[in-house]
C-alpha positions as CSV (number, residue, x, y, z in Angstrom):
1,M,-45.3,-20.4,-58.5
2,L,-43.2,-22.2,-60.5
3,A,-43.0,-26.1,-59.9
4,L,-39.7,-27.8,-58.7
5,I,-37.8,-30.1,-60.4
6,G,-37.6,-33.6,-58.4
7,V,-39.0,-35.1,-55.1
8,P,-39.3,-32.6,-52.2
9,L,-37.0,-33.8,-49.6
10,C,-40.2,-33.6,-46.7
11,T,-41.8,-36.5,-48.9
12,Y,-39.5,-38.9,-47.3
13,K,-41.1,-39.4,-44.0
14,E,-40.2,-42.8,-43.2
15,R,-37.1,-43.9,-41.7
16,I,-34.8,-47.1,-41.5
17,H,-32.3,-48.1,-38.9
18,H,-29.3,-49.9,-38.7
19,V,-28.4,-53.7,-38.0
20,P,-25.6,-55.4,-36.6
21,E,-23.0,-55.4,-39.2
22,G,-22.7,-58.9,-41.3
23,V,-26.1,-59.5,-40.2
24,L,-28.8,-60.5,-43.1
25,P,-31.4,-56.8,-43.0
26,S,-34.1,-59.5,-43.2
27,R,-33.3,-61.7,-40.3
28,T,-33.6,-58.8,-37.7
29,I,-37.5,-58.4,-38.6
30,D,-39.2,-59.3,-35.8
31,D,-41.0,-62.6,-35.7
32,Y,-40.3,-63.0,-39.1
33,L,-41.1,-67.1,-39.2
34,A,-43.8,-66.9,-36.9
35,R,-45.3,-64.7,-39.3
36,L,-45.1,-67.0,-42.2
37,A,-46.3,-69.9,-39.9
38,P,-50.3,-69.1,-41.4
39,F,-49.0,-69.8,-44.9
40,H,-47.4,-73.3,-44.8
41,A,-48.8,-74.8,-47.6
42,E,-47.6,-72.2,-49.9
43,M,-44.2,-72.3,-48.2
44,E,-43.6,-75.7,-49.0
45,V,-44.4,-75.4,-52.3
46,V,-41.9,-72.6,-52.6
47,A,-39.5,-74.3,-50.5
48,R,-39.7,-77.3,-53.1
49,Q,-38.0,-74.9,-55.6
50,Y,-34.8,-75.1,-54.2
51,D,-32.0,-77.5,-53.0
52,V,-31.6,-75.5,-50.2
53,F,-34.2,-73.0,-49.0
54,D,-33.4,-70.0,-46.9
55,P,-36.7,-68.0,-46.0
56,F,-34.4,-64.7,-45.2
57,K,-32.7,-65.3,-48.6
58,H,-35.4,-66.2,-50.7
59,C,-37.7,-63.6,-49.1
60,S,-38.6,-62.7,-52.8
61,R,-40.8,-65.8,-53.3
62,L,-42.9,-65.1,-50.3
63,P,-46.8,-65.0,-50.1
64,Q,-48.1,-61.8,-51.2
65,E,-50.4,-61.3,-48.1
66,F,-47.1,-61.6,-46.2
67,Y,-46.0,-58.6,-48.1
68,E,-49.2,-57.0,-47.3
69,R,-48.7,-56.8,-43.3
70,C,-45.0,-55.5,-43.4
71,T,-44.1,-52.3,-42.4
72,F,-41.9,-49.9,-44.9
73,E,-38.7,-50.5,-42.9
74,E,-39.6,-54.3,-43.3
75,L,-40.0,-54.4,-47.1
76,C,-36.9,-52.3,-47.6
77,K,-35.1,-55.2,-45.3
78,I,-36.6,-57.8,-47.6
79,Y,-35.9,-55.6,-50.6
80,G,-32.4,-55.4,-49.4
81,S,-31.9,-59.2,-48.5
82,S,-33.2,-61.2,-51.5
83,I,-31.0,-62.7,-54.0
84,F,-34.2,-62.6,-56.5
85,Q,-36.3,-59.8,-57.7
86,L,-39.3,-59.2,-55.7
87,T,-42.7,-60.2,-57.0
88,R,-44.6,-57.9,-59.5
89,P,-46.4,-55.9,-56.6
90,Q,-43.5,-55.1,-54.8
91,Y,-41.5,-54.5,-57.5
92,E,-44.0,-52.1,-59.0
93,L,-43.9,-50.5,-55.4
94,F,-39.9,-49.8,-55.5
95,Q,-40.3,-48.6,-58.8
96,N,-43.2,-46.3,-58.4
97,D,-43.4,-44.9,-55.1
98,P,-41.3,-42.2,-54.0
99,E,-40.1,-43.4,-50.8
100,Y,-39.7,-47.0,-51.7
101,S,-37.9,-45.6,-54.9
102,L,-35.3,-43.6,-53.0
103,V,-34.2,-47.1,-51.0
104,R,-34.0,-48.8,-54.3
105,K,-32.2,-46.1,-56.2
106,I,-29.3,-46.3,-53.2
107,A,-28.8,-49.9,-53.5
108,S,-28.5,-49.8,-57.0
109,S,-25.8,-46.9,-56.7
110,L,-24.0,-49.5,-54.7
111,W,-24.2,-52.1,-57.2
112,R,-23.5,-49.7,-60.2
113,W,-20.8,-47.9,-58.8
114,G,-18.7,-50.9,-57.4
115,C,-20.9,-53.9,-57.0
116,G,-21.6,-53.6,-53.4
117,C,-23.3,-56.6,-51.8
118,R,-26.8,-55.6,-50.4
119,E,-26.8,-57.5,-47.2
120,D,-23.0,-56.0,-46.3
121,E,-24.3,-52.4,-47.3
122,W,-27.3,-52.3,-45.6
123,N,-26.0,-49.5,-43.1
124,T,-24.6,-47.6,-46.1
125,I,-28.2,-47.5,-47.3
126,V,-29.5,-46.4,-44.0
127,D,-26.9,-43.7,-43.5
128,T,-27.2,-42.5,-46.9
129,H,-31.1,-42.4,-46.9
130,N,-30.8,-40.2,-43.8
131,G,-28.3,-38.0,-45.1
132,I,-30.7,-37.5,-48.2
133,R,-33.9,-37.0,-46.1
134,N,-32.3,-34.7,-43.7
135,F,-30.2,-32.4,-46.3
136,S,-31.2,-29.1,-46.7
137,F,-29.1,-25.9,-48.3
138,G,-29.1,-24.0,-45.2
139,L,-29.9,-20.7,-46.6
140,P,-32.6,-18.4,-46.9
141,E,-34.7,-18.2,-50.3
142,F,-33.0,-21.7,-51.4
143,E,-34.9,-25.0,-51.7
144,V,-33.7,-28.1,-52.5
145,T,-35.3,-31.3,-54.3
146,L,-33.9,-35.0,-55.6
147,T,-33.8,-36.5,-58.6
148,Y,-31.8,-39.5,-60.0
149,T,-31.5,-41.1,-63.4
150,T,-33.8,-43.5,-65.2
151,G,-34.1,-46.6,-64.5
152,Y,-31.2,-48.3,-62.8
153,N,-28.5,-46.0,-64.8
154,E,-25.1,-45.1,-63.1
155,C,-25.5,-41.9,-64.7
156,G,-27.7,-40.4,-67.6
157,S,-31.0,-38.4,-67.9
158,S,-32.9,-37.5,-64.9
159,E,-36.1,-39.4,-64.3
160,H,-38.2,-35.6,-63.4
161,D,-36.6,-33.7,-66.6
162,R,-35.0,-35.7,-69.4
163,R,-33.1,-32.5,-70.1
164,I,-31.1,-32.6,-66.9
165,F,-28.3,-35.1,-66.9
166,L,-26.5,-36.4,-63.9
167,D,-22.8,-37.8,-64.4
168,G,-23.8,-40.0,-61.2
169,V,-26.9,-41.5,-59.9
170,F,-28.3,-39.0,-57.6
171,G,-28.7,-35.0,-58.3
172,F,-29.4,-32.3,-55.3
173,M,-31.3,-29.8,-57.5
174,V,-30.8,-26.3,-55.9
175,H,-33.6,-23.7,-56.4
176,Y,-33.0,-20.3,-55.6
177,R,-36.4,-18.4,-55.4
178,G,-38.3,-20.9,-57.1
179,L,-35.6,-21.2,-60.1
180,H,-33.0,-24.1,-60.4
181,V,-29.9,-23.0,-60.4
182,M,-27.4,-25.7,-59.4
183,T,-26.9,-29.2,-59.3
184,I,-25.1,-31.4,-56.9
185,G,-24.6,-34.6,-58.6
186,F,-23.1,-37.7,-56.4
187,S,-23.4,-41.6,-56.2
188,I,-23.1,-43.9,-53.4
189,A,-20.3,-46.6,-54.0
190,Q,-19.0,-49.6,-52.5
191,G,-16.9,-49.4,-49.3
192,R,-19.0,-46.5,-47.6
193,R,-17.6,-44.0,-50.1
194,L,-19.7,-41.0,-51.1
195,L,-18.6,-40.0,-55.0
196,L,-19.3,-36.3,-55.9
197,T,-19.5,-36.2,-59.5
198,Q,-21.0,-32.9,-60.5
199,V,-21.4,-29.3,-59.2
200,Q,-22.7,-27.4,-61.9
201,M,-24.2,-23.9,-62.4
202,K,-27.7,-24.1,-64.5
203,T,-26.2,-21.5,-66.7
204,E,-22.7,-20.1,-67.4
205,K,-23.6,-16.2,-66.4
206,G,-25.8,-14.4,-64.5
207,N,-25.4,-16.5,-61.4
208,R,-25.5,-13.6,-58.9
209,F,-27.0,-15.9,-56.0
210,L,-23.8,-17.0,-55.7
211,Y,-22.7,-13.8,-53.5
212,K,-25.2,-15.1,-51.0
213,L,-22.8,-18.4,-50.2
214,P,-20.1,-18.1,-47.4
215,M,-17.4,-19.8,-49.8
216,P,-17.1,-20.8,-53.4
217,Y,-20.0,-23.0,-54.2
218,V,-17.7,-26.3,-54.9
219,E,-16.6,-25.5,-51.3
220,Y,-19.9,-25.0,-50.3
221,A,-21.1,-28.2,-51.6
222,I,-18.3,-30.3,-49.9
223,M,-19.0,-28.7,-46.6
224,L,-22.9,-29.8,-47.2
225,M,-21.9,-33.4,-48.1
226,E,-19.5,-33.5,-45.1
227,K,-22.4,-32.4,-42.7
228,F,-25.0,-34.4,-44.2
229,F,-23.1,-37.7,-44.7
230,P,-20.6,-37.8,-41.9
231,T,-19.8,-41.2,-42.2
232,L,-19.3,-41.8,-45.7
233,T,-15.7,-41.0,-47.1
234,L,-15.9,-38.1,-49.6
235,Y,-14.5,-38.3,-53.2
236,L,-14.3,-35.6,-55.7
237,V,-14.2,-36.7,-59.7
238,D,-11.4,-35.6,-61.3
239,G,-12.1,-32.5,-64.4
240,D,-9.2,-34.4,-66.6
241,S,-11.3,-38.0,-66.6
242,V,-15.2,-35.9,-67.2
243,V,-13.4,-34.3,-70.5
244,A,-12.2,-37.9,-71.6
245,K,-15.2,-39.7,-71.0
246,Y,-17.4,-37.4,-72.7
247,L,-15.6,-36.0,-75.4
248,P,-15.6,-39.0,-77.5
249,Q,-19.2,-39.8,-76.5
250,Y,-20.0,-36.7,-78.2
251,E,-18.0,-37.4,-81.2
252,T,-19.6,-41.0,-81.6
253,S,-23.2,-38.9,-81.2
254,L,-22.0,-36.7,-84.2
255,K,-21.1,-39.5,-86.4
256,F,-24.6,-41.1,-85.6
257,L,-26.3,-37.8,-86.4
258,F,-24.9,-37.6,-90.1
259,E,-25.9,-41.3,-90.4
260,S,-29.5,-40.4,-89.1
261,T,-29.8,-37.6,-91.7
262,K,-28.7,-40.0,-94.4
263,R,-31.4,-42.6,-93.3
264,N,-34.2,-39.9,-92.4
265,E,-34.0,-38.6,-96.0
266,E,-34.1,-42.3,-97.4
267,S,-37.1,-42.6,-95.7
268,I,-38.9,-39.8,-96.3
269,A,-38.0,-40.3,-100.1
270,E,-39.0,-44.0,-99.8
271,A,-42.3,-42.5,-98.2
272,F,-43.3,-40.3,-101.0
273,R,-42.6,-43.1,-103.6
274,I,-44.8,-45.6,-101.9
275,N,-47.6,-43.0,-101.5
276,A,-47.4,-41.7,-105.3
277,S,-48.1,-45.6,-106.2
278,T,-51.0,-46.3,-104.1
279,T,-54.5,-44.3,-103.5
280,A,-55.3,-46.1,-100.4
281,E,-55.0,-44.3,-97.1
282,N,-52.4,-45.3,-95.3
283,R,-52.1,-44.2,-91.9
284,D,-49.3,-45.8,-90.8
285,L,-47.4,-44.2,-93.8
286,A,-48.8,-40.8,-93.1
287,R,-47.8,-41.0,-89.3
288,S,-43.9,-42.2,-90.0
289,L,-43.7,-39.6,-92.8
290,A,-45.0,-37.2,-90.4
291,Y,-42.4,-38.5,-88.0
292,Q,-39.3,-38.1,-90.6
293,L,-40.3,-34.7,-91.5
294,K,-40.2,-33.5,-88.0
295,R,-36.7,-35.2,-87.6
296,R,-35.4,-33.5,-90.7
297,E,-36.2,-30.0,-89.0
298,E,-34.6,-31.3,-85.4
299,L,-31.6,-33.0,-86.9
300,P,-29.6,-29.9,-88.0
301,K,-30.2,-28.4,-84.2
302,D,-28.8,-31.6,-82.7
303,I,-25.7,-31.1,-85.0
304,E,-25.3,-27.7,-84.1
305,L,-25.3,-28.5,-80.3
306,T,-23.3,-31.7,-80.4
307,R,-20.7,-29.7,-82.8
308,A,-20.9,-26.6,-80.0
309,C,-20.1,-29.2,-77.0
310,I,-17.8,-31.0,-78.8
311,T,-15.9,-27.3,-79.4
312,G,-16.5,-26.2,-75.9
313,L,-14.8,-29.4,-74.2
314,K,-11.8,-29.0,-76.6
315,G,-11.8,-25.5,-75.4
316,A,-13.4,-23.0,-72.7
317,T,-15.9,-25.5,-71.5
318,G,-13.4,-28.1,-70.7
319,D,-10.6,-25.6,-69.3
320,R,-13.4,-24.7,-66.9
321,V,-14.5,-28.0,-65.8
322,R,-10.5,-29.0,-65.2
323,K,-10.5,-25.8,-62.9
324,T,-13.6,-26.6,-61.1
325,Y,-12.8,-29.5,-59.4
326,L,-8.7,-28.8,-58.6
327,L,-9.8,-27.5,-55.1
328,E,-6.8,-25.2,-54.6
329,R,-8.4,-22.7,-52.0
330,G,-10.3,-23.6,-48.8
331,P,-9.9,-26.3,-46.0
332,W,-9.9,-29.0,-48.2
333,R,-7.7,-30.8,-50.9
334,L,-7.6,-33.8,-53.1
335,S,-5.2,-36.6,-52.1
336,D,-2.8,-37.8,-54.1
337,K,-2.4,-41.0,-53.0
338,D,-6.2,-42.2,-52.5
339,T,-7.9,-42.5,-56.0
340,I,-10.4,-44.7,-57.4
341,E,-11.5,-45.4,-61.1
342,M,-15.1,-46.4,-61.7
343,N,-17.4,-45.9,-64.8
344,R,-14.6,-44.5,-66.6
345,F,-14.6,-41.5,-64.0
346,R,-11.7,-40.8,-61.8
347,F,-12.0,-39.7,-58.3
348,R,-9.9,-38.3,-55.3
349,R,-10.5,-38.6,-51.9
350,I,-11.3,-35.2,-50.4
351,I,-9.0,-34.4,-47.1
352,R,-9.3,-31.5,-44.6
353,V,-5.7,-29.4,-44.3
């Protein structure tokens, strides 16, 4: 059986819960201050570092033993409340453990797509977390996994397969009979907004599975997001803005590739010159030369691919992208009044008619 791309949604077993609006999440942890009492001396040392010390906001500086006794939800509330980065063990946990990483990525999305304050957006994190945990494509033979961007990027290469590019923070990887066939990309923005940034086929042709969908695939994706994220306001990316953003990026990349080709040839020539002037074995030079020779083979392919992307965006691909996100049919339309612009994309609110 083929390995699916991304994290299976069944991985996310933990749950988090709402807090009263306007309340710092860490303040809802039971017996919080009482549980810090055994660490009085350590807390005094921490408190002396601040003019005004608030253990609920400076919670990233608490003793390690305290963290080790916290539940998943309590650690997530601390992560969502602290004004500083957590200490190393907890930082690594939110970087590497899939369940904690999901909370980190939702909080990161709120920041990268609108600079949302964590303590004000905790309930948005909860609703997004629930939506992702419960998400399903709803049809036999289809399976969905989750992927997201590397690091804290608002878009870019996927953490689980660098060949997959996401136009937002998250991507639902839709697999049909074990093969990745569709990406539903989205981000969570400040103000309880879900930005649908990408509904994209893995290949342009041969998508025979589409006949199994009860409606066109973009509309089906909207229906699913509306179903599993009912408390968030849905926005759809504008196709013109997608083309306008990526076309100059590809043109810049092409220029960089030509410059890289020139530098690569100069490096190869220099390596041969140095090698000819010495009889001593130079392993670093050999490794460098091997890398440069490999790049000599790769660069023409990269240039050809980038040129094809530019040609496509200026022609058929660009037209297809624009048409994909028009919503001219079905029960939804795009609002002409409620539009937002973030990270060089334009979005329009999805409304029912």
